[in-house]
N, C-alpha and C positions, 0 to 999 in steps of 0.2 A: 445432931451434933454441930452442924454448921451454924444453925440458929443460935446455939448456946455460945459459940465462939464470937458471933457477931454481937451478942449482948454484952459479952465480956469486953470487947473492944470499945463498945459505946460508953462504958463506964470509965474508960481511961481519959485523962486530960489531954489537951492538945499538945502540951509540952512533952508528956510521956510518949505520945504517938510519934512525934518528930524525933525524939531520942531513939525510940525503938527503930524507926525507919532508917536512921543513919547507921545504927549499929548493925542492922540486918544486912546492910550493903557490904559489910566486911565479914559477915559470918559465913561459915561453910554450909554446904547442903543445898538442895534444890528448892524450888518453890513448893509451898504447901498452902492450905486454906488459911492458916493463921496469918502468914505473911501477906497474903493477898488481901485479907480483910483489913489488916492494919493499914495497908497502902490505900485501900478504898476510903477508909475513914479519914486519912490525911488528905486525900483528894477532895473530899466533901467539905472538910473544915478549914483547910488552909489554901486559899487560892494561889498564893505565891509558890506553893509546892507542887502545883498540878503538873508542871512540865517534868519535874523530877520523877513524879509517880508514873506519868505516862512513859517516861524512858524506861522505868523498871518494868512496866507492862510489855514494852518492846522486847526486853530481854526474855520475858516469859514466853512470848510468841516465838522468838528465835529458838529457845530451848525446846519448845514443843515441836517445832518444825524439824529440828535436828533429830529429835526422838523418832519422829515419823520416818525420816529418811534412813535412819539406822535400821529401824524395823523392816523397812522395805528393801534394804540392801541395794539402793539406787536402781531399782527396776520399776519404772513407772508404767509398764504395760498393763499391770493388774490394778486391783483396788488398793486404797490406802489402809494400812494396818492401824490398830487402835493405839491410843496413848496410855501412859501410866495413870493410875487412879488419881494421884496428886495433881498431875498436869491437867488431866481432863476436868477435874473439879475446879481447879484454879481458873482455867480459861472460861468455863461456863459462868463462874462468879463475875469475872471481869466483863464478859460480854453482856450479861444481864444488867450489871450496874451501869455500864456506859449507855445502854439502850434506855434505861430509866432516866438518866440525865437528859438525854435527847428528847424524850417524851415530855419531861417536865419543863425544860427550858431549852428548846432547840435553837432559838435565836442566839443564845449565848454560847452554848456548847458545840453547835455544829461547825463553826469555823475552826475551833480548837481541835476537835476530834477528827475533822476532815484532814487537816494538815498532818496530824499525828499518824492517822491510819495510812495515808498514802506514803508518808515517809517511812513508816515501818515496813510496808510492802516493798518499797524500793530497797531498803537495807536487807531484808530477807532474800529478795531476788538476787541481789549482788553477792550476798554472803554464801548462798548455796547454788551459784551458777554452775559449778562443776558437777554437782549432783544431778542436775537435770539432764545431762548428756545431750543438750541442745547446743548447736554451734552458736557462738556469741557474735558472729559477724553482723554487720548492719545490713538491713534489708532481708529479713527472713522470708522464705517462701511461705505461701499460705498453709501448706501442709505442716511445715515446721512450727509455724505460729500456733496452729490449731493443736498440735501435739503438746506444745509448751503450755498453752492455756489449760488444756485438759489435765496436765500433770499438777499444776498448782491448785486448780479448783477442786481436785480430789483430796487435797490436804486440808484437814479440819482446821488448823490454826489460820492458814491463809484465807480459807473460805469465810471464817468468822470476820476477819479483817475486811474482806471485800464486801460483805454484807453491811458492816458498819459504815464503810465509806459510801456505799450506795445510799444508805439512809441519810448520811450527812449531805451528800451531793443533792439529793432530792429536796432536802430542806432548804439548802442555799439557793437552788434554782428557783424554788417557789418564792424566796425572798428577793430574787433579782440581783443578788450580789455575785461578783466574779472573783471572790477571794479563793474559791476552790480551784479556779483555773490557774492562778499563780502557783499554788502548791503543786498542781499537776504538772505544769510546765517545768518548774524547777526540779522536781523529782525525776521527771523524764530525762532532763538534761544530765543529771548526776548519775543516774543508774542505767541509762540506755547501753546496750540493747536488751539487757536482762529484764527491763521493766516493760518491754513492749506488750507482753501478755496482759498486763493490767490495763494498758491503753485500749487494747483490742476488746477486752471484756467490758470495760466501762463504756466504750464507744458503741458497742452493740446494744447496751441497755438504754443509753440516752444519745443516739446518733446526732440528731439535729441540734440539741442543746450543746453537746460537747463541741461539735464543729463550729457553731456560731460563736460560742464563748471563747474557745481557744483562738479562733481567728481574730476576734476583736481584741482579746487581751494582748495578743502579739502585736496587733496594729497600734495599740496605745503605747506599748514599749518601743516600737519602731519610731513612732512620732516623737516620743520623748528623747530617744537617743539621737535622732537626726536633727531635731530642732529644739531640743531641751537640754537637761543637765545629766541625763542618765549615763552610766558608764557603758563603754563599748562591749567589754567582755561579758557582762551580765546579759546585755541585750542579745549578743550573738548566741549565747547558750540557749536563751529562750526561743530565739528564732529557729534554731535547730530542733528544739523540742516541738514547736508548732509544726515544722515540716514533717517530723517523724509521726506525729499524731495524725496529721491529715493524710499522710501516705497510707497508714494502716487502715484508716477509715474509708479511704477512697476505693479500696478494693471491693467493698460491699455497698458503699453508699456514695458512689461517684456523683450521682445526680444531686445529692444533698450538698456535697462539697462545691459543685458548680453553682448551685443556688445561693450558698452562703457567700461565695466570692462575689457574685454579681450583686447580692444584697449589700455587701460591704462597700462596693464601688458606688452604688446608687445612694446609699445612706451611710456615709462614713462617720457620722457623729462627731464632726468638728465644726467649729463656728467661725473659722477665719476665712471662709471662702475658697480654701484650697484643699478641701477634704477629698475630692474625687481624684485629683492628681496624686495626692499622698497615698490614697488607697491603691492606685495603680502602681506606684513605685514600691509600695509594700508588697503587693502581690508579685511583682517582678522579682523582688528579692527572695521571696519564698520559692518561686519557680526556678531560680538559679541554682538551688540546692537539690532539686527534685525533678528529674525527667518525667517521673510518673505524674506529678501535678501538672506539668506542661501538657501532657496528653489529655488530661482531664479538663483543663480550663481553656484550651485553645478555641474550640468551637463556640462556646457561649459568648466569649468576648468578641469574636469576629462578628457575631450576629448583633451585638449590642452597639459596638463602636461604629456609628455612622459619621458622616461629615460634620453634623452639628455637634455631636459629642466630642469629636476630635478637636474642633475649634475651641470648645469649652475647656478641654484639658490643656490645650496649648496656652490659652489665656491664663489659666490657673498656674501653669508651670512658670510663666513669666513673672508671676507675683512672688515666687519663692525667692528667698535670699540666695544670692550667688548662683542664680540659675544658669548663667553662661558657663561657669566652670563645671556645673553638673551635667550639662547637655552632652558632652563627649562621653562621660561615664555612662549616662543613661543609654545613649546610642550603642555603645559597645556592649552593654548588658542586653539590650534588645537583640542585637546581632547574635550574641552568644545563645540566647534563649531560642531563637529561630533555628539556629544550627543544631540545637539539641532536641528539637521537636520531631515528631514523626506523624502521628495521626492528625489529619487536617492541616498539615504543613503546606500542602498545595493551595488550599484555600487561603492560608495566611499569606503566601507569596502573591496570590492574585489580589488580595486585599492591599498589599503594599504597592503592587503595580498600578492598581486603580488610583490609589492615593497619590502616586507620583506622577500620574498622567494629567497634564494640564487640560487636554481636550476633554477627558471624561469629567473633570471637575467643572468645566465651563457649562456643561449641560445641567448641572444641579441648580436648584433654587438658591441654596446657600453653599457655594463652593468652598473648598478649603482655602485658608489664608495662604498667601504666597510664601510667607516665611515658613509655615508648617509644611507646605509642599516641597520646599527646598530641603527641609530636614528629612523628609521621606526619600527624596532623591539621593541624598548623601547616605542615608541608611541602606537604600537598595544597592548602591555602589559598594559599600563596605560588605554587605551580606554576600554579594556575588563574588567578591574577592576571597572571602573566607571559604565559601562553598567550592570555589575553583581550587583553592589550596587543598581542601579535603579530597577533592576528586583526583588531583594530581599525585597525592601521596600514595606510595606503594602500599597495597593492602597485604596484611599478614595472613597467612593461610588460616582459614577458619574464622577470620574476623568478620563480624556482622556488619552489614552495610549500614551506612549512615541513614537515619530515619528520613531526613529531608530528601536525600538523593533517591532513596527507595520510593518515596511518595511521588517525586517528580518523574521517575521512570514509569510508574504506573499511569501517569497522566500525560505521557509524551505526546499523544495525538492532539490533546487540547492545546499544548504549547505550540505544536506545528501549525495548527489552524489559527492560533492567535497571532503568530508572527506574520502570517500572510495577510491578516485583516488589518493590522495596525499600520498607520501611516506615519506616526511620530518616530523620528530616527532614533531618539534616545531610548524610547520604549522598545523598539525593535532590537536595539543592541543589547538591552537587558535580557530579553527573551532569547536572543541568540546565544548569550553567555550561558543561560540555563540549559539550552540544547547542547552546548559544548560539554557541560558538566555531566549530563546523563549519557552522552555519547562516549565519553571517556570511560564511564563506569559500566560499559557493556551493553548499551542500548543503541549503539550507532546504526546498526543495520535497520532497525525499526524506524529510527528517526529519519534517516535518509530516504527510506522507502516511502514513508508518509509524505515527506516533502515532494518527492517525485510524483506522487499520486494526487497531491492537492494543488500544486503550483499550476495555475492556468494562464498567468500573464508572463510575458518574456522578462519583464523587469524584475520579477520575483526570483529569477534564476540566480541573481546575485546572492540571495540568502543561502542557497545550496552551495555556491562556490566559496563563500566566506567560511561556512561551516566546514566544508571539505578541506580547504587549505589549512585550517587549524588542526583538525582531527587526523589528517593524513600524516602529519609529522609525529603523531603520538602512536597511531595504530598502523603497523605495516600491512600491506596488502589490502588496504581498506576498500578500494574500488571493486576488486574482485568479490569481496564479501558482500558489498552492497548489491551487485548485480545478481549474485547467486541467491541472496535472500529475496530480492524483488521478483525474480522470475519464478522462484519456488512459490511465492504468494499467488502468482497468476496460475501456476499449475495446480495448486490446491484449491482454487476457486474461492479465495478469500478476498478478492478485489472485485468491485463493480465494474461495469463497462466504462463508466465515466473515468474511474480511477486508472483503468488500464490505458485508456486513451491519453489521459494526462501524462502518465508515466512514459509512454512511448514518444509523445510529443516533446517532453523535456529531454529525453535521451537524444532525440533528433536535434534539438537546439544545442545541446552540449557537443554533439558530434559534428554538426554542420560547420563548414568553414565560412559560409556566407553570413552566419550570425555573429555579429561583433559584440562579444561580452567580455569585459575586462577580467583577466585572470583565468580565462577558459582555454588558453592556447595549450598549456602543458597537459591539462586534463583531456583535451581532445586526442592527443597522441595515446595516452594511456587507455582512454575509453575505446579508441579504435582497436587497439590490440586486445583488450579484454572482451569486447563484444564478439570477437571471432570465436571465443570459447562458448558462446551462447547462441550460435547460429541455429541450433536445433530448436531453441525456444522461439526464435523469430519465425522459423519455418512453421512451428505449431500455430502461432498466431495467424500467419498468413493462410494456412490450410484450413483451420477450423473456424475462422471468423467470417461473418457475413460481409460481403463487399460494402454494404451500407454502413458497417461499423468502421469508424475512422481509424481505429487502432490497427487494423490490417493494412490500410493504405500507408500509415506512418511507418509500420514495420517494413513495408516494401521500400519506403524512402531510406530508412536506415540501412537496409540491405544494399541498396544502390550505392550509398556512400561508402560502405565497406568494400564493395566490389571495385571501386575506383582506386583503391590503394595499390601501390606498386608492389604487389606480392605475387608470387608464382602460384597460379591456380592449378595445382596438380589434380589429376583425375582421381577422385576418391568418392566414397559413398556420400560424403556431406555435399559435394557439388551436384552429384546426381539427384539427391533428395531436394536440393535447392532448386534445381531446374524443374523438377516435378511440382514443387510447391508453387513456384512463380507461374508455371504454365497453367496449373489448375486455377490459380487466382485470376489469370488473364481471361480464361473462358467464363469464370463466374462473373467477371465484370461485364462481359458481353451479354450474358444472360440477364443482368440487371440493367441493361440499356446504356452502359457507359460508352462514350465516344472518344475520339482521339484527343480532344482538347480537355477532357476531364482530368483533374489532378491525379486521381487514382490510376487512371490509364497511363498517364505520363510517367508516374512513378514505376509502375509495373514494367512498362516498355524500357525505361531507362535501366532498370535492374537486369532485365533479360539481355539488353544490348551489351552491357558491361560484362555480363556472364559469358557472352558469346565471343569475347575477344580471344579466348583460347580455342585452338582447333578442336580439342577434345570436347570441351563443353559446348561449342557451337554445334557439333554433331548431335549432342544430347538434346539441346534446345530445339533444333530443327525437327528431329525425329519425334519428340514429344508433341510439339505444336501441330505438325502435319498429321500424325497418327490420331490425335484427339479431335482434330478438325473434321475428320471423316466419320467419327462415331455417330450413332443415331441420335444421341443426346445433344451433340454439338453441331451436327451438320445442318439442322434446321435453322441455325443462326445465319447461314450463308445462302440458303435457298432450297434445301432438300425438301422435296414434296412428300409429305407423309399423311396428310389428311384429305378426306373426300371433299370435293367442291360442293358447297351447300348454298341453297337459295336463301331468301330473306326469312322464310319460315323455318329454316333449319333442316329441310329435307334435302337429300342428295340431288344434285343438279348435274345434268349431262346434256351436252350439245351434240352427242354422237349421232352420226347418220343412221346407225343401226338400232337406235332406241325404239323399242316396240311401242312405247307409250306416246311418242311424238309423231313420227312419220314412218312411211314404208320405203323399202328399198326401191320399189317400182316407181313411186312418185319422184324420188330423188334421181333415179336414172333418167326419167323422162325430162326433168328440168335441166339436167346436165346436157342432154342431147340437144335440147332446144336452144340452149345458149352457146353451144360449142360451134366454132367455125370449121372444125376439123371434119372432113368427110369420112363417113364410116362410123363404126362402133366406138363409143367413148366410155371406157370403164369408170366405174365409181369406186374410189378407194375406201374401204371400210376397215377400221381398226377394231376388230371384233374380239380380240383376246383369245382365250381358250374356248374351243368348241364345246358347247353345252353349258358354259358358265355365264352366258348372257353378255351384255355389252361390257366392255372394259371400263372400269371405274376410273374416273378422272381424280387426280390428287392435286393438292396445293400445299404451299408452305404456310404454316400458322402465323408467321411473322409478316409484318407489312413490308412493302417493297423498299420503303425508305430505311427501315431497320436493317434489311438485308444488305443494302448498299453500304450503310455505315459499318456494319460488322466486317464486310469484305475489305473495306478501306483500312480498318484497324489491323487486321492480320497481315494485310499487304504491307502497310507501313512498318510493322514490326519486323517482318522478314527482310525488307529493304535495308533497314538500319542495321540489322544483324549482319548482313552481307557486306556492309561498307568496310573499307580498309580501316585498320586501327589508326586513330589520330586524325582521320579525315573529318570534314564538316558534317558528313552524313551520319557518322557514328555518334555525334553529340546531339542530345535532345534539343530541338529547335533549329538545328543546322539544316542548310539547304542540301537536298540530294540531287545532284546533277546526274541525269540519265546518260552517263558515258561510261565506257569500259574502265577508264582510269579511276572511277570512284569506288569500284567494287573489287573485292578480293576474289580472284579467279578460282582459287582452291575452295573457297567457301561456296561459290556458285556451283562447282562440280558436286560438292557434297549435297547441296540443296536439291540439285537435279536428281540425284540418286534417291534421296529421301522422298521426293515427290512421287517418283515412280513406285517406290515401296508403298506409299500411302494409297495410291490408286489400286495397287495389287491387293492390299489388305481389305479395301472396300469391296472389291469384286474378286474373291478368291477363285483361283483356277483359270481366270481369263487371261493371265499374263505369264503362264508357266513357261512358255517358249519365246519369251520376248527377246528381241535383239535390235540392234541399231540399224541394220541394213534394210533398205527399201526394196522389196521384191518387185517383180513385174506387176503392173496394175491389175492384170487379170487374177492375181492371187488374192485379191481382196474379197472375192466371193467366198473364200474359206474362213474369213475372219469377220463376217458380218456381225455376229453376236458380240464379239469382243469390241469391235469398233463402235457399236451402238452403246455398249456399257461405258466406254471411255468418253464418248460424245455426251452422254447423259451426265456423267460425272462433272465434266467441265461446265455443263449447263447449270447444274445444281450447286457448283462451287466456283463462282465467278473469280474468286481470288486466284484460282489455278491459272487463269489467263494472265493475271498480273505477275505470277511467278514465272510463267513462260516468257513473258516480256522482259522480266529481270534476267532470266538465264540467257536471253539473247545477247546480253553484253559480253558473253563468252561463248564462241562457237563450240568449244569443247564441252562446256556444260550443257548447252542446248542439244548437242548431239546425243548426250546421255538420255535425253527425253525424246529421242527420235521416234520411239514407238508411239508416244502420245500424239505427236504431230501426224504420224502416218495413219493412225486409227481415225483421227478427226478428218483428215483428208479423205480417207476411204469412205467414211459415212457421208461426207458431203458429195463425193463423186457419185455414190449410189443414189442420193437424192436428186442431183441435177440430171442424171442420166434417165431417171424414171419420170421426171416432171413433165407435164404436158401444158404448163402455163405458157402464155405468150411472152411474158417479161420475167426476168429474174427477180425484179423488185416485188413480185407477188409473194414470193417466199422470203419475206424480209428477215425472218429469224436465221435461215440458212445463209442468206446473203451476208449478213453481219458476221457470222462465224467464218465464212470463206475469206472475207477481207482480213479478219484477224489472223488467220493462218498465214496468209501471204505476207502480212506485215511482220509477223514473228520470224518467218523464214528470211525475209529481207534484212531485218535487224541482226539476225544471227549469222548473216553472210553465208547462207546456204544456197542462195539464188543470186545469179549475176544480173547486172543491168543489161538490157531493159526488161528482162523476164520478171524481175521483182516488182515491176510497176503495173502488172496486169490487174491488180486489185482495183485500180482506178477506173477500169473499164467495166467491171462487173455490173454496176448499176445501170448500164446502157445496153446490156446484152440480153439474149434469151437464155433460158436455163441450159439448153444444149450447148450453146457457145461457151458458157461458163464451164461446163463439163469438159469441153475440148481444151480450153486453156489450162485448167487444173490438171488434166491428164498430161500435158506437156511438162508441167512442174514436177509431177510424180516421175515422169520419164527421166528428167534431167537429174533429179536426186538419186534415182535408181542407178543411172549410169555414171554419175560423178559424185559419190558420197564424200564426206569430209575426210581428207587424207590425214594421216597421223601427224604430218608436219606441214600444215598449210603455208602458202606463200603470201606474205603481207608486204605492202609498201611502207613508206616512211610514216604514213598517217594511219597505220594499222588497218588498211583496207585490203581485203583478200584479192589476189590476182589469179583469176580463174584461167586465163589464157596461159599464164606461166605454168599452171598445173596441168596443162594439156587438155583443157575442157573447152571444145568448140561451142560457141553460143549461137551461131547463125542457124543451124538446123532446127533449133527450138523456137525460132521466130517466124517460121513460115505460117503457122496457123494465125498468129497475131496479125501478120500483114494481110492475110486473106480476109480476116474479119474486118480490118480497117478499110480495105478496099470495098467490101460489100456494104459497109455502112458509112461510106465517106461523107454523106450529107450530114450525118449526125455526129460523127467522130473525127471530122477533118481536123479539128483543132488539136487532137491528140496525136496526129500523125508524126509530128517532129519528136514527140516523146519516145516513140518506139522505132522510128526510122531516122537515124542521124543523117544530116545533109552531107552529100558528097562534096569534096573540095572542087571548086571550079578550075578547069584547065585554062591556062593562059594561051 
């Protein structure tokens, strides 16, 4: 039947067909095969009527689409229902006819049908936009766009049109013409966003061709509008269409979009020598309307635009007409684009910093032109101003962070490292502004912590101060937040040893009054107050760090500065823990061989001395130092003998007389008798230890003698400075300690004496349970031989105890607290001298030295009167028994005349024994007898002990 109708139409004349076509436009009824065949005949015969016929076909497709949507009742989740028989037949006739025309003469019909089909699709999309139930806002999500495209492609009429358009598009692309792109751009501009599904579908079919041709078509229109005669409105509409098409295609074909943009820049297809700069300006115009395209195109252009290309672009820009007036507009546009960027925005800013830096350019073979570098400097300044405004603007709840700021926050560590490396003042100020921006937007703690960890030179502290002075006015409580974050980073183990060292060093620099840094005075006071809240973190660093690690030493320095503040040190757990931490650190320093002049030892001593200014904390310091000095782990530092004496081969070595391997007791006895001048039996003293255990093993200290001396000096100096009066020269590090009673605090000396006695007791438990200050009769010492030997050995293995006794002697009251120690030492010495059979006391050099020390301490402590206190000067010239007699007189005097509760002193603080009722003459009889018996050797000492009588006139 259809064939018969076509034959009938072919018999009609052209005039009859035109008349019928005009009449059918006013007739009622829908489309049928007869009307369609007449329209096709007119399309073939009359070229001038082709547009009217195609418009009639558009109405046909619209009616068919309406029929489909009515059948479907606007529910596009299922399949599309069929058309009426007449519409189905009519559409198939039209589609078959148009395809035949394209096959026979595609070069002529493709442009016409391409423009018609795309316009028809646009009209249908806009006409039935409500029926799609898809939101018509710009910028559909991918899901919405996919649903939209699925809906239209399931419609038979629109699918026929899409197939026809693809056929035309392929034909035109093969011919190399861009006519199809003009129609696509115009239609997209008129019918967006309902037309987006067409763009997406066509783009997926010909992605590279569509992207390249759309981009270049828009570029031609842009050039014509900017430097030609084209109207602004038409160009703007096409530009928006280009943006929309590229946006849709970049979601799946971003790499092709990047490649097309770079290709347009490299081969812009203009012959006036300014094609590349025009392409850049065109792309910038596209990016200004699409943040999505900014994200897509940033990275490839950063990689392509090197110094040589930038110089070329600047040269071409200067060739443009009125380029001076365009420069500000282009700069403003560039700033706007950078502020809208997100991905790779940090690289973009680095690119600008490098282009603006004259030092970096000077190292290139072809550096940037000075004029171009000045442009980049102005661009950088404007950019920072805009970013700072964005950062200072109050954020709305739920507002998404600016992409550039977010990217900068992610790379804050690189900015911190960069600002410390750069030497150019202008570049440093730019980076400082970037740090201000990200600090304001919630990254301040990370930035400041990074600076503290990376600043190694004192001059770089100015960066920290400048940033702090600005941010502190914006963020309240900034310093406390910085410290809390920084110390938490240390606690969590997220910092290296070097970073911890730098952080503590910079805190010390900011805190120290001796460091002159402009702008640091106000910060010092706040930092001083804030660090008190983080004492526990400082204690942790001091307690857990190796003394070789400088962070521990610097932490002690900081603690020392904090302790110098005029604040009341109340006795609480923090100060007790502080004493323990510093005390433990002091002993660790000794174990690592530190001496008095080492910086770490000076810092530790300074902190402990400042901590000891309060009576309560002084007690804690003394107790901790003395108790730990006698433990087995620390006592070896001062001379405790714990190891066997070994020979060169590592075997135990003994010089004991009872050694079965070396000599016999009989041979030793005979040699002693032969050399002795004493008539009768001469006993051989044998130190045999426990019966049945063999010879007593000799022990030695594992440390060298010089190390022992140094360690004893360290602890002695520490206790001396701790006992000095507050504000005296001795309490200050480096000050001179005058060994006079006026230099020391008597109350502290009394406490020190008590703690020394407790330390000895803890070292030998049970030996001092019945200790008292009174000196009993000298015969009582036979009951305390073991205790006396323990105490004598203690002072021998802890030489610093002698220094403490000498220190306590500045206060008779304090020394009397340690009377038991002096009594036990004297008792052990008396036992030795009484049993000695040597001819001279100098033979027992060890005991002689200790005997002289005891007399000197008693003399300094004013427990002995003159000239009894001078007997130590005679010991080196006497026999052991004569030394015994003199020391017995000393014991007897102290026994009969102990220190009274209220001693009598003269104006020079010298004790007056006679005023206390203590006769001196009875205790000088033995001295005079010894002097008379040895007058030939000690005549020169006679006047020292026997004052001359006044001559009678």
